[in-house]
Steps between C-alpha positions, in 0.01 A plus 500: 500500500426832333312752716514817292486603136722803441474697177780742417419678175439213257689245712311236701678375815406286798588532867458318830438646846776494759433429869708778660240778511149373580344843571633653180404195297144509638465871422634457148287192438188691611584785262536278190473560212731801499682689228709808445743669267840363593794733537836345418799525737772273368355149486208595724151622420287666764157660509271671750302275733376601843462212745447559871778270627829548684832365374539125565843338486606789277834501322680704237655194335236278339507183290479517122133495404381655826164671511528733797304774672663823614270623779676835555455592134171319427652316205490144369832397345616225264872415503679294236859624513731783596375842603703819547530403870639150428831378638662193341210452256221412743152654469487778760221742589566864585344439844380190688209319332279207600519205260157341450542287187757386248483490122564148375699610191637849439660433160214676317590823683865514396416666165249744652576858402367782713190478714193286436146449622501239779200291609477235772205268537422160647602209281210285390 
C-alpha cells in the first residue's frame, strides 16, 4: 500500500511508512505536504525540515530507499545508494538518522544529476 507521493525534480515516486519511529512519523505526517530544495551528498538528497522530535531507533546505516529524519540537523533525507560515508556500498548517513518511510522503487533516482526540488505529500 502506498502512503506517500514523493516528487524529486520531475520524477514521481511512491513510499510506504515504516513502523520503527511512531513519534517521528506522526510529526512528519502532521507537517505534510512538505517540500524543499534538495542538496546532493552521494546518492542522498536532504533538505531543511524542523520537526520537534528526538531520535528514534536512529542508525547511520539505512536501507536503500530510506526516507529518514536527522533531528540534530533538522533535515529530511532520501537515500538510494552510496554516500561519501558508505562502507561496502551500503547507504550510510553522516550521523544517525530516524527512518520513517521507504521508497518503493529508487531506479528513477539513479540518473539524477545534482540536487533537485523534493516534495512529499499523502498519496490519494
